[in-house]
DRENPA-3360 file (N, C-alpha, C; in nm, 2 decimals, always signed):
BEGIN
1 = MRDFDTSP = +0.06/-0.10/-0.01/+0.01/+0.00/+0.01/+0.07/+0.11/-0.01 ~ +0.05/+0.22/-0.07/+0.12/+0.37/-0.09/+0.08/+0.45/-0.02 ~ +0.22/+0.54/+0.04/+0.20/+0.63/+0.12/+0.10/+0.76/+0.15 ~ +0.12/+0.81/+0.00/+0.05/+0.88/-0.07/-0.05/+0.91/-0.16 ~ -0.11/+0.99/-0.18/-0.18/+1.02/-0.29/-0.12/+1.01/-0.43 ~ -0.11/+0.92/-0.54/-0.04/+0.87/-0.65/-0.10/+0.94/-0.77 ~ -0.18/+1.02/-0.78/-0.25/+1.09/-0.88/-0.09/+1.23/-0.91 ~ -0.10/+1.22/-1.00/-0.01/+1.35/-1.05/-0.02/+1.51/-0.99;
9 = PPEFSSRP = +0.07/+1.57/-0.93/-0.05/+1.69/-0.86/-0.01/+1.78/-1.00 ~ -0.13/+1.85/-1.00/-0.22/+1.97/-1.09/-0.10/+2.08/-1.18 ~ +0.00/+2.09/-1.05/+0.10/+2.17/-1.15/+0.18/+2.10/-1.27 ~ +0.15/+1.94/-1.26/+0.27/+1.87/-1.38/+0.13/+1.84/-1.49 ~ +0.02/+1.83/-1.43/-0.06/+1.77/-1.59/+0.00/+1.87/-1.67 ~ -0.02/+2.02/-1.65/-0.04/+2.13/-1.73/+0.12/+2.14/-1.75 ~ +0.23/+2.12/-1.76/+0.30/+2.09/-1.80/+0.41/+2.22/-1.79 ~ +0.38/+2.29/-1.68/+0.43/+2.45/-1.69/+0.56/+2.49/-1.71;
17 = WGRVNYDR = +0.64/+2.42/-1.70/+0.79/+2.42/-1.75/+0.79/+2.47/-1.88 ~ +0.71/+2.44/-1.98/+0.71/+2.52/-2.08/+0.72/+2.68/-2.10 ~ +0.67/+2.75/-2.02/+0.69/+2.84/-2.00/+0.78/+2.93/-1.94 ~ +0.90/+2.87/-1.92/+1.04/+2.91/-1.89/+1.09/+3.00/-1.97 ~ +1.14/+3.13/-1.93/+1.18/+3.19/-2.01/+1.30/+3.15/-2.04 ~ +1.32/+3.09/-2.20/+1.47/+3.02/-2.22/+1.59/+3.14/-2.23 ~ +1.59/+3.28/-2.21/+1.69/+3.35/-2.22/+1.75/+3.32/-2.09 ~ +1.67/+3.29/-1.97/+1.71/+3.31/-1.81/+1.83/+3.18/-1.87;
25 = IGKLLALL = +1.79/+3.08/-1.91/+1.91/+2.94/-1.90/+2.02/+2.99/-1.97 ~ +1.97/+3.06/-2.04/+2.13/+3.09/-2.16/+2.16/+3.03/-2.27 ~ +2.26/+3.04/-2.35/+2.31/+2.96/-2.44/+2.42/+2.84/-2.36 ~ +2.41/+2.72/-2.38/+2.47/+2.62/-2.34/+2.55/+2.51/-2.41 ~ +2.63/+2.45/-2.37/+2.71/+2.34/-2.44/+2.66/+2.22/-2.37 ~ +2.55/+2.15/-2.40/+2.49/+2.08/-2.30/+2.44/+1.96/-2.41 ~ +2.44/+1.84/-2.40/+2.30/+1.76/-2.47/+2.19/+1.73/-2.40 ~ +2.16/+1.86/-2.39/+2.01/+1.82/-2.33/+1.91/+1.92/-2.42;
33 = HPEERKLM = +1.78/+1.87/-2.47/+1.68/+1.95/-2.55/+1.63/+2.03/-2.50 ~ +1.57/+2.17/-2.56/+1.54/+2.26/-2.46/+1.42/+2.28/-2.39 ~ +1.30/+2.15/-2.43/+1.26/+2.14/-2.33/+1.34/+2.03/-2.18 ~ +1.38/+1.96/-2.20/+1.46/+1.90/-2.07/+1.55/+2.02/-1.98 ~ +1.61/+2.13/-2.04/+1.65/+2.25/-2.01/+1.55/+2.31/-1.88 ~ +1.46/+2.29/-1.98/+1.35/+2.41/-1.90/+1.28/+2.33/-1.76 ~ +1.25/+2.20/-1.83/+1.22/+2.14/-1.69/+1.31/+2.14/-1.58 ~ +1.38/+2.14/-1.60/+1.52/+2.12/-1.46/+1.56/+2.30/-1.42;
41 = TWLASTVY = +1.49/+2.40/-1.46/+1.53/+2.49/-1.45/+1.38/+2.54/-1.38 ~ +1.26/+2.47/-1.40/+1.13/+2.52/-1.37/+1.16/+2.42/-1.21 ~ +1.21/+2.32/-1.21/+1.17/+2.20/-1.04/+1.28/+2.30/-0.97 ~ +1.38/+2.37/-1.01/+1.45/+2.39/-0.91/+1.40/+2.58/-0.86 ~ +1.32/+2.63/-0.95/+1.29/+2.75/-0.96/+1.14/+2.78/-0.85 ~ +1.05/+2.64/-0.88/+0.95/+2.66/-0.83/+0.91/+2.53/-0.71 ~ +0.94/+2.37/-0.81/+0.91/+2.26/-0.67/+1.04/+2.26/-0.58 ~ +1.15/+2.34/-0.61/+1.23/+2.32/-0.48/+1.19/+2.36/-0.37;
49 = TGAGEIVD = +1.22/+2.29/-0.25/+1.20/+2.38/-0.14/+1.33/+2.48/-0.06 ~ +1.43/+2.33/-0.07/+1.54/+2.30/+0.01/+1.58/+2.22/+0.11 ~ +1.45/+2.13/+0.14/+1.47/+2.04/+0.26/+1.51/+1.96/+0.22 ~ +1.65/+1.93/+0.07/+1.68/+1.88/+0.05/+1.78/+1.91/-0.04 ~ +1.91/+1.86/-0.10/+2.00/+1.86/-0.19/+1.97/+1.86/-0.33 ~ +2.00/+1.93/-0.41/+1.99/+1.89/-0.55/+2.18/+1.80/-0.61 ~ +2.10/+1.70/-0.64/+2.21/+1.55/-0.70/+2.22/+1.63/-0.84 ~ +2.29/+1.64/-0.90/+2.33/+1.62/-1.03/+2.45/+1.52/-1.14;
57 = AGAFLGGS = +2.41/+1.39/-1.06/+2.49/+1.25/-1.12/+2.49/+1.29/-1.27 ~ +2.63/+1.33/-1.32/+2.61/+1.30/-1.51/+2.62/+1.45/-1.54 ~ +2.74/+1.52/-1.49/+2.70/+1.65/-1.49/+2.79/+1.64/-1.64 ~ +2.84/+1.60/-1.74/+2.91/+1.67/-1.84/+2.97/+1.78/-1.84 ~ +2.91/+1.86/-1.90/+3.01/+2.01/-1.90/+2.93/+2.12/-1.86 ~ +2.86/+2.08/-1.74/+2.81/+2.16/-1.65/+2.65/+2.24/-1.70 ~ +2.60/+2.16/-1.83/+2.46/+2.22/-1.87/+2.38/+2.20/-1.72 ~ +2.33/+2.08/-1.74/+2.23/+2.09/-1.62/+2.20/+2.14/-1.51;
65 = AACFAAGL = +2.33/+2.16/-1.42/+2.40/+2.20/-1.34/+2.32/+2.40/-1.36 ~ +2.40/+2.44/-1.47/+2.35/+2.54/-1.50/+2.20/+2.59/-1.52 ~ +2.11/+2.45/-1.55/+1.96/+2.50/-1.53/+1.92/+2.49/-1.38 ~ +1.96/+2.37/-1.33/+1.90/+2.42/-1.19/+1.98/+2.54/-1.07 ~ +2.11/+2.60/-1.18/+2.16/+2.68/-1.06/+2.06/+2.84/-1.13 ~ +1.99/+2.85/-1.22/+1.93/+2.92/-1.29/+1.82/+2.96/-1.24 ~ +1.68/+2.85/-1.20/+1.64/+2.85/-1.11/+1.61/+2.85/-0.99 ~ +1.72/+2.77/-0.93/+1.76/+2.85/-0.76/+1.78/+2.96/-0.75;
73 = RINRKVTR = +1.87/+3.04/-0.86/+1.85/+3.23/-0.84/+1.74/+3.26/-0.77 ~ +1.64/+3.20/-0.87/+1.49/+3.30/-0.86/+1.41/+3.23/-0.81 ~ +1.46/+3.18/-0.70/+1.36/+3.06/-0.60/+1.35/+3.15/-0.46 ~ +1.25/+3.19/-0.45/+1.24/+3.29/-0.34/+1.21/+3.20/-0.19 ~ +1.20/+3.09/-0.21/+1.16/+2.99/-0.07/+1.26/+2.96/-0.02 ~ +1.39/+3.00/-0.10/+1.53/+2.89/-0.08/+1.61/+3.02/-0.02 ~ +1.63/+3.02/+0.10/+1.74/+3.13/+0.15/+1.91/+3.10/+0.12 ~ +1.93/+2.98/+0.17/+2.04/+2.92/+0.16/+2.10/+2.82/+0.00;
81 = KDCRIHSY = +2.13/+2.94/-0.07/+2.13/+2.90/-0.20/+2.32/+2.79/-0.26 ~ +2.42/+2.87/-0.17/+2.53/+2.82/-0.17/+2.58/+2.65/-0.13 ~ +2.63/+2.61/-0.27/+2.67/+2.46/-0.23/+2.58/+2.40/-0.23 ~ +2.44/+2.39/-0.30/+2.32/+2.30/-0.28/+2.31/+2.20/-0.41 ~ +2.36/+2.21/-0.53/+2.42/+2.17/-0.66/+2.52/+2.08/-0.68 ~ +2.50/+1.92/-0.63/+2.63/+1.86/-0.60/+2.66/+1.77/-0.77 ~ +2.78/+1.83/-0.83/+2.76/+1.76/-0.94/+2.89/+1.64/-0.94 ~ +2.85/+1.54/-1.02/+2.96/+1.44/-1.06/+2.94/+1.38/-1.19;
89 = DLFRKGNW = +3.06/+1.39/-1.21/+3.14/+1.31/-1.31/+3.28/+1.33/-1.38 ~ +3.33/+1.23/-1.44/+3.43/+1.17/-1.44/+3.50/+1.33/-1.53 ~ +3.47/+1.43/-1.57/+3.50/+1.58/-1.66/+3.62/+1.53/-1.66 ~ +3.62/+1.44/-1.81/+3.72/+1.42/-1.89/+3.67/+1.39/-2.02 ~ +3.74/+1.49/-2.12/+3.70/+1.48/-2.25/+3.69/+1.33/-2.34 ~ +3.56/+1.29/-2.34/+3.63/+1.13/-2.35/+3.56/+1.13/-2.55 ~ +3.64/+1.01/-2.64/+3.62/+0.99/-2.74/+3.50/+0.95/-2.83 ~ +3.36/+0.96/-2.73/+3.20/+0.94/-2.77/+3.14/+1.09/-2.80;
97 = LPSQLKEW = +3.24/+1.16/-2.80/+3.15/+1.32/-2.79/+3.04/+1.36/-2.95 ~ +2.97/+1.37/-2.93/+2.91/+1.39/-3.08/+2.99/+1.51/-3.17 ~ +3.00/+1.49/-3.31/+3.10/+1.61/-3.35/+3.07/+1.76/-3.34 ~ +2.94/+1.78/-3.31/+2.93/+1.92/-3.30/+2.96/+1.99/-3.18 ~ +2.97/+1.89/-3.06/+3.05/+1.92/-2.96/+3.23/+1.91/-2.99 ~ +3.21/+1.87/-3.06/+3.39/+1.81/-3.09/+3.47/+1.95/-3.15 ~ +3.42/+1.97/-3.19/+3.44/+2.09/-3.31/+3.44/+2.25/-3.21 ~ +3.36/+2.23/-3.11/+3.36/+2.38/-3.03/+3.49/+2.35/-2.96;
105 = DARAEGQS = +3.55/+2.23/-2.91/+3.70/+2.27/-2.85/+3.77/+2.15/-2.85 ~ +3.92/+2.18/-2.90/+3.99/+2.16/-2.95/+4.09/+2.02/-2.81 ~ +4.08/+2.05/-2.72/+4.11/+1.95/-2.62/+4.16/+1.83/-2.63 ~ +4.31/+1.79/-2.61/+4.29/+1.66/-2.62/+4.19/+1.56/-2.55 ~ +4.16/+1.43/-2.59/+4.10/+1.30/-2.49/+4.16/+1.27/-2.37 ~ +4.08/+1.29/-2.28/+4.12/+1.26/-2.15/+4.17/+1.40/-2.08 ~ +4.14/+1.51/-2.16/+4.19/+1.62/-2.09/+4.08/+1.66/-1.96 ~ +4.10/+1.73/-1.89/+4.02/+1.79/-1.76/+3.87/+1.89/-1.84;
113 = TVDLYHDQ = +3.75/+1.87/-1.86/+3.68/+1.95/-1.87/+3.61/+2.02/-1.73 ~ +3.69/+2.06/-1.62/+3.62/+2.10/-1.52/+3.64/+2.28/-1.57 ~ +3.71/+2.30/-1.63/+3.70/+2.43/-1.65/+3.58/+2.50/-1.74 ~ +3.54/+2.41/-1.87/+3.42/+2.40/-1.91/+3.30/+2.43/-1.78 ~ +3.32/+2.33/-1.70/+3.17/+2.34/-1.62/+3.18/+2.48/-1.57 ~ +3.32/+2.54/-1.50/+3.30/+2.61/-1.42/+3.24/+2.71/-1.53 ~ +3.31/+2.76/-1.60/+3.27/+2.85/-1.71/+3.13/+2.84/-1.74 ~ +3.05/+2.74/-1.79/+2.91/+2.77/-1.78/+2.83/+2.81/-1.67;
121 = LGENDFMT = +2.87/+2.76/-1.52/+2.83/+2.82/-1.40/+2.84/+2.91/-1.43 ~ +2.95/+3.03/-1.45/+2.93/+3.15/-1.41/+2.93/+3.20/-1.30 ~ +2.83/+3.31/-1.26/+2.78/+3.38/-1.16/+2.76/+3.27/-1.05 ~ +2.68/+3.19/-1.11/+2.57/+3.07/-0.98/+2.69/+2.97/-0.99 ~ +2.83/+2.95/-1.01/+2.89/+2.88/-0.97/+2.89/+2.82/-0.80 ~ +2.89/+2.92/-0.73/+2.86/+2.92/-0.60/+2.83/+2.83/-0.56 ~ +2.69/+2.77/-0.58/+2.58/+2.72/-0.56/+2.58/+2.56/-0.61 ~ +2.73/+2.54/-0.67/+2.74/+2.38/-0.70/+2.87/+2.34/-0.64;
129 = VLYAGDIT = +2.87/+2.25/-0.61/+2.97/+2.16/-0.55/+3.07/+2.06/-0.62 ~ +3.12/+2.03/-0.68/+3.20/+1.96/-0.77/+3.30/+1.83/-0.75 ~ +3.24/+1.70/-0.79/+3.30/+1.59/-0.76/+3.35/+1.53/-0.92 ~ +3.49/+1.52/-0.90/+3.55/+1.49/-1.03/+3.60/+1.35/-0.98 ~ +3.56/+1.23/-1.11/+3.60/+1.06/-1.08/+3.49/+1.00/-1.09 ~ +3.54/+0.90/-1.06/+3.44/+0.78/-1.06/+3.39/+0.77/-0.97 ~ +3.24/+0.81/-1.01/+3.15/+0.80/-0.89/+3.12/+0.71/-0.81 ~ +3.17/+0.55/-0.87/+3.15/+0.42/-0.76/+3.25/+0.44/-0.66;
137 = QRSWSDRK = +3.35/+0.52/-0.66/+3.45/+0.52/-0.52/+3.39/+0.68/-0.47 ~ +3.27/+0.70/-0.48/+3.21/+0.75/-0.39/+3.12/+0.72/-0.33 ~ +3.08/+0.80/-0.21/+2.98/+0.74/-0.08/+2.90/+0.89/-0.09 ~ +2.76/+0.89/-0.05/+2.66/+0.99/-0.01/+2.67/+1.00/+0.14 ~ +2.64/+1.14/+0.21/+2.63/+1.16/+0.33/+2.50/+1.13/+0.32 ~ +2.51/+1.17/+0.49/+2.32/+1.15/+0.55/+2.23/+1.26/+0.48 ~ +2.25/+1.36/+0.41/+2.16/+1.47/+0.36/+2.07/+1.43/+0.27 ~ +1.96/+1.46/+0.28/+1.85/+1.44/+0.23/+1.86/+1.49/+0.06;
145 = IEILMLDC = +1.78/+1.42/-0.03/+1.82/+1.47/-0.14/+1.66/+1.48/-0.22 ~ +1.66/+1.61/-0.27/+1.52/+1.64/-0.32/+1.50/+1.65/-0.46 ~ +1.60/+1.67/-0.51/+1.59/+1.67/-0.64/+1.76/+1.60/-0.70 ~ +1.73/+1.45/-0.76/+1.83/+1.39/-0.81/+1.79/+1.33/-0.93 ~ +1.90/+1.44/-1.03/+1.92/+1.37/-1.16/+2.02/+1.28/-1.24 ~ +1.98/+1.16/-1.29/+2.00/+1.08/-1.28/+2.08/+1.07/-1.45 ~ +2.19/+1.08/-1.54/+2.26/+1.06/-1.66/+2.39/+0.98/-1.64 ~ +2.42/+0.90/-1.56/+2.54/+0.89/-1.54/+2.54/+0.68/-1.54;
153 = SKTKPLND = +2.41/+0.69/-1.53/+2.41/+0.55/-1.51/+2.42/+0.42/-1.62 ~ +2.56/+0.46/-1.70/+2.56/+0.42/-1.83/+2.56/+0.26/-1.88 ~ +2.62/+0.22/-1.74/+2.63/+0.06/-1.73/+2.53/+0.06/-1.62 ~ +2.51/-0.11/-1.59/+2.45/-0.19/-1.48/+2.55/-0.13/-1.36 ~ +2.68/-0.12/-1.30/+2.76/-0.11/-1.20/+2.73/+0.02/-1.17 ~ +2.70/+0.13/-1.27/+2.67/+0.23/-1.27/+2.54/+0.28/-1.19 ~ +2.39/+0.23/-1.28/+2.31/+0.25/-1.20/+2.27/+0.17/-1.05 ~ +2.33/+0.07/-1.04/+2.36/+0.00/-0.95/+2.43/+0.05/-0.80;
161 = HCMRMFYP = +2.55/+0.13/-0.82/+2.61/+0.19/-0.70/+2.51/+0.38/-0.70 ~ +2.47/+0.40/-0.83/+2.37/+0.55/-0.78/+2.28/+0.49/-0.67 ~ +2.16/+0.38/-0.73/+2.08/+0.33/-0.68/+2.10/+0.33/-0.49 ~ +2.21/+0.28/-0.47/+2.25/+0.21/-0.32/+2.28/+0.34/-0.26 ~ +2.35/+0.45/-0.38/+2.44/+0.57/-0.28/+2.28/+0.64/-0.24 ~ +2.20/+0.69/-0.33/+2.14/+0.80/-0.32/+1.95/+0.75/-0.30 ~ +1.94/+0.61/-0.34/+1.76/+0.62/-0.36/+1.73/+0.67/-0.20 ~ +1.80/+0.60/-0.11/+1.77/+0.59/+0.05/+1.74/+0.75/+0.09;
169 = SLIPGDSY = +1.81/+0.83/+0.00/+1.84/+0.98/+0.09/+1.70/+1.05/+0.02 ~ +1.60/+1.00/-0.06/+1.50/+1.05/-0.10/+1.40/+1.08/-0.01 ~ +1.31/+1.22/+0.01/+1.20/+1.23/+0.09/+1.08/+1.17/+0.02 ~ +1.03/+1.12/+0.11/+0.88/+1.04/+0.06/+0.79/+1.18/+0.07 ~ +0.74/+1.18/-0.05/+0.65/+1.31/-0.13/+0.69/+1.40/-0.18 ~ +0.83/+1.44/-0.16/+0.88/+1.56/-0.16/+1.01/+1.56/-0.26 ~ +1.05/+1.47/-0.27/+1.22/+1.44/-0.37/+1.13/+1.41/-0.49 ~ +1.20/+1.41/-0.61/+1.16/+1.42/-0.76/+1.31/+1.36/-0.79;
177 = LVHQDYAI = +1.32/+1.27/-0.86/+1.40/+1.16/-0.99/+1.41/+1.24/-1.14 ~ +1.52/+1.28/-1.16/+1.44/+1.34/-1.31/+1.58/+1.22/-1.39 ~ +1.51/+1.12/-1.46/+1.57/+1.01/-1.52/+1.62/+1.02/-1.68 ~ +1.72/+1.06/-1.69/+1.78/+1.14/-1.82/+1.77/+1.05/-1.94 ~ +1.79/+0.94/-1.94/+1.79/+0.86/-2.04/+1.68/+0.72/-2.07 ~ +1.56/+0.80/-1.97/+1.46/+0.69/-1.95/+1.37/+0.67/-2.07 ~ +1.33/+0.73/-2.15/+1.25/+0.78/-2.27/+1.24/+0.75/-2.35 ~ +1.43/+0.73/-2.40/+1.53/+0.73/-2.54/+1.51/+0.59/-2.57;
185 = NSGLYWLH = +1.54/+0.51/-2.69/+1.62/+0.42/-2.70/+1.75/+0.38/-2.66 ~ +1.77/+0.39/-2.55/+1.90/+0.41/-2.56/+1.97/+0.23/-2.51 ~ +1.88/+0.14/-2.49/+1.96/+0.00/-2.46/+2.01/-0.02/-2.37 ~ +2.00/+0.08/-2.28/+2.00/+0.08/-2.10/+1.89/+0.01/-2.02 ~ +1.84/-0.11/-2.07/+1.82/-0.20/-2.03/+1.75/-0.20/-1.87 ~ +1.85/-0.18/-1.80/+1.87/-0.20/-1.63/+1.78/-0.05/-1.57 ~ +1.77/+0.05/-1.65/+1.71/+0.15/-1.57/+1.56/+0.07/-1.57 ~ +1.51/+0.07/-1.66/+1.37/+0.03/-1.68/+1.33/-0.08/-1.56;
193 = STMYLLRD = +1.47/-0.18/-1.57/+1.40/-0.30/-1.51/+1.42/-0.31/-1.34 ~ +1.53/-0.15/-1.29/+1.51/-0.17/-1.15/+1.37/-0.08/-1.11 ~ +1.37/+0.05/-1.19/+1.26/+0.14/-1.19/+1.14/+0.05/-1.19 ~ +1.06/-0.08/-1.27/+0.95/-0.11/-1.24/+1.00/-0.22/-1.16 ~ +1.07/-0.22/-1.10/+1.10/-0.33/-0.97/+1.09/-0.23/-0.83 ~ +1.08/-0.11/-0.83/+1.06/-0.04/-0.77/+0.95/+0.07/-0.76 ~ +0.87/+0.01/-0.84/+0.73/+0.08/-0.90/+0.67/+0.13/-0.74 ~ +0.63/+0.04/-0.68/+0.55/+0.09/-0.58/+0.63/+0.22/-0.47;
201 = YFEHLATV = +0.72/+0.25/-0.49/+0.85/+0.34/-0.45/+0.83/+0.50/-0.50 ~ +0.76/+0.47/-0.67/+0.76/+0.61/-0.73/+0.62/+0.62/-0.76 ~ +0.63/+0.73/-0.81/+0.48/+0.78/-0.92/+0.53/+0.83/-1.02 ~ +0.50/+0.84/-1.17/+0.55/+0.86/-1.29/+0.45/+1.00/-1.30 ~ +0.53/+1.14/-1.29/+0.51/+1.26/-1.29/+0.50/+1.31/-1.45 ~ +0.59/+1.30/-1.52/+0.60/+1.34/-1.68/+0.72/+1.30/-1.77 ~ +0.70/+1.26/-1.87/+0.78/+1.23/-1.97/+0.76/+1.37/-2.12 ~ +0.91/+1.40/-2.10/+0.92/+1.51/-2.23/+0.91/+1.45/-2.35;
209 = DYGGTTLF = +0.85/+1.60/-2.41/+0.82/+1.53/-2.53/+0.94/+1.51/-2.63 ~ +1.01/+1.57/-2.59/+1.18/+1.56/-2.73/+1.26/+1.54/-2.62 ~ +1.35/+1.46/-2.65/+1.46/+1.43/-2.51/+1.42/+1.32/-2.46 ~ +1.48/+1.22/-2.38/+1.47/+1.09/-2.28/+1.47/+1.16/-2.14 ~ +1.39/+1.23/-2.07/+1.39/+1.29/-1.92/+1.22/+1.22/-1.94 ~ +1.26/+1.15/-1.83/+1.11/+1.08/-1.76/+1.15/+1.16/-1.59 ~ +1.04/+1.22/-1.56/+1.00/+1.26/-1.40/+0.94/+1.18/-1.33 ~ +0.99/+1.10/-1.20/+0.91/+1.10/-1.12/+0.92/+1.14/-1.01;
217 = RCIKAIPP = +0.83/+1.10/-0.89/+0.83/+1.12/-0.76/+0.81/+1.02/-0.70 ~ +0.97/+1.04/-0.56/+0.93/+0.97/-0.49/+0.84/+0.95/-0.38 ~ +0.75/+0.85/-0.36/+0.62/+0.83/-0.25/+0.59/+0.77/-0.12 ~ +0.72/+0.70/-0.14/+0.79/+0.64/+0.05/+0.88/+0.62/+0.02 ~ +0.92/+0.56/+0.16/+1.10/+0.57/+0.20/+1.11/+0.43/+0.12 ~ +1.23/+0.45/+0.10/+1.31/+0.33/+0.02/+1.42/+0.27/+0.08 ~ +1.39/+0.15/+0.18/+1.49/+0.11/+0.27/+1.63/+0.05/+0.16 ~ +1.71/+0.03/+0.20/+1.90/-0.01/+0.20/+1.81/-0.17/+0.08;
225 = EMVEEAIA = +1.76/-0.25/+0.20/+1.71/-0.36/+0.17/+1.61/-0.34/+0.06 ~ +1.56/-0.30/+0.02/+1.48/-0.28/-0.12/+1.59/-0.24/-0.27 ~ +1.63/-0.15/-0.22/+1.73/-0.08/-0.31/+1.83/-0.26/-0.36 ~ +1.86/-0.33/-0.23/+1.94/-0.46/-0.33/+1.82/-0.57/-0.36 ~ +1.72/-0.57/-0.31/+1.64/-0.69/-0.41/+1.62/-0.65/-0.51 ~ +1.62/-0.47/-0.60/+1.56/-0.49/-0.70/+1.72/-0.54/-0.79 ~ +1.82/-0.49/-0.72/+1.95/-0.48/-0.82/+1.99/-0.64/-0.82 ~ +1.94/-0.74/-0.74/+1.92/-0.92/-0.69/+1.89/-0.92/-0.84;
233 = RQDEAPEA = +1.73/-0.89/-0.87/+1.61/-0.96/-0.92/+1.60/-0.89/-1.11 ~ +1.70/-0.76/-1.11/+1.67/-0.69/-1.22/+1.71/-0.79/-1.36 ~ +1.78/-0.93/-1.34/+1.80/-1.00/-1.41/+1.73/-1.12/-1.43 ~ +1.66/-1.16/-1.32/+1.55/-1.29/-1.37/+1.45/-1.27/-1.44 ~ +1.46/-1.37/-1.48/+1.34/-1.34/-1.62/+1.26/-1.21/-1.66 ~ +1.42/-1.22/-1.77/+1.42/-1.03/-1.79/+1.28/-1.06/-1.91 ~ +1.22/-1.12/-1.95/+1.10/-1.17/-2.05/+1.03/-1.11/-1.97 ~ +0.97/-1.20/-1.85/+0.86/-1.13/-1.77/+0.87/-1.00/-1.73;
241 = IRDAAIAW = +0.98/-0.99/-1.65/+1.00/-0.82/-1.62/+0.99/-0.70/-1.77 ~ +1.06/-0.77/-1.90/+1.00/-0.70/-1.97/+0.88/-0.66/-1.96 ~ +0.81/-0.78/-2.00/+0.65/-0.78/-2.08/+0.55/-0.64/-1.93 ~ +0.61/-0.67/-1.80/+0.54/-0.65/-1.73/+0.57/-0.48/-1.69 ~ +0.73/-0.45/-1.72/+0.73/-0.28/-1.73/+0.67/-0.25/-1.86 ~ +0.67/-0.33/-1.95/+0.58/-0.27/-2.10/+0.46/-0.19/-2.07 ~ +0.34/-0.33/-1.99/+0.25/-0.33/-1.96/+0.22/-0.19/-1.85 ~ +0.31/-0.20/-1.77/+0.34/-0.08/-1.68/+0.31/+0.04/-1.72;
249 = ANDLDQPK = +0.42/+0.09/-1.83/+0.39/+0.17/-1.90/+0.27/+0.25/-1.99 ~ +0.20/+0.09/-2.03/+0.08/+0.13/-2.11/-0.05/+0.18/-2.05 ~ +0.00/+0.12/-1.86/-0.11/+0.17/-1.79/-0.10/+0.31/-1.73 ~ -0.01/+0.34/-1.76/+0.02/+0.50/-1.74/-0.01/+0.57/-1.85 ~ -0.04/+0.57/-1.99/-0.07/+0.59/-2.12/+0.02/+0.67/-2.15 ~ +0.19/+0.54/-2.16/+0.23/+0.63/-2.18/+0.36/+0.54/-2.32 ~ +0.32/+0.57/-2.39/+0.35/+0.46/-2.52/+0.51/+0.52/-2.53 ~ +0.55/+0.62/-2.56/+0.69/+0.62/-2.55/+0.77/+0.57/-2.44;
257 = LARAISYS = +0.74/+0.55/-2.35/+0.80/+0.48/-2.24/+0.77/+0.34/-2.26 ~ +0.68/+0.25/-2.34/+0.65/+0.14/-2.37/+0.83/+0.06/-2.48 ~ +0.77/+0.19/-2.56/+0.88/+0.17/-2.68/+1.00/+0.18/-2.61 ~ +1.05/+0.27/-2.55/+1.18/+0.28/-2.49/+1.20/+0.16/-2.43 ~ +1.13/+0.09/-2.34/+1.19/-0.06/-2.24/+1.18/-0.14/-2.34 ~ +1.07/-0.15/-2.42/+1.07/-0.25/-2.54/+1.22/-0.28/-2.64 ~ +1.27/-0.19/-2.67/+1.38/-0.15/-2.75/+1.48/-0.18/-2.68 ~ +1.53/-0.13/-2.56/+1.62/-0.19/-2.45/+1.64/-0.28/-2.45;
265 = HDFREE = +1.52/-0.35/-2.40/+1.55/-0.54/-2.37/+1.56/-0.61/-2.50 ~ +1.48/-0.52/-2.59/+1.54/-0.62/-2.71/+1.70/-0.63/-2.76 ~ +1.74/-0.49/-2.77/+1.90/-0.45/-2.72/+1.99/-0.54/-2.68 ~ +1.93/-0.59/-2.56/+1.97/-0.69/-2.47/+2.01/-0.79/-2.54 ~ +1.91/-0.85/-2.55/+1.92/-1.01/-2.67/+1.99/-1.00/-2.78 ~ +2.05/-0.86/-2.83/+2.09/-0.92/-2.99/+2.26/-0.95/-2.94;
% end
């Protein structure tokens, strides 16, 4: 039995982030669709209360952090704004960057990108804390997390670690999970398997029309043992989990999610 009313709050059904002034965000070097940028800005400006931290796991060059910071800057509910956004990434240039970003910067593969992060944050840099390096070698404190953006779960071990590291610190009824790769044909089947297995702890709020971001709200506390159970079960009966997860997405009237789940599990079988 769920602890909270699971109907999406009215403020989400009208997708108000679409009205965010894009000029406030500014031009960013980021792999984020404009709607995703607006959603992150709106969450930090309107929904965020300061009861927990903002975790930006998979910060890349600081685009998502810049969106959160732009929103936090105009948030009148939150008075303490320094060091509220916690950004994790290797912060090294990789060989996977799309050509339109490579040509913007001629630095060598493996070179640090920390300077680009700070440049993009600009005058809002004081709101952030940067954690460079392998996230699997890090742990989280006992501080609560109010907004969790996940864009670093590109492998199963990374996803497992982020779940262990962050999920128990989510605030029931008040924490939001921004799953950045959830609604695209990514092949990252572990995202869908584990979220389906933890479906009683989250509610789906929105999926962007363009891009891969899906927004969930935590609706009850997630014990560490439930995280471990989801991790252990994600490879059990993969076809059954796939079919159940697709049915779950269809029940939510989310065909885009159903297609992403189907593709990811089909990719697994190739």
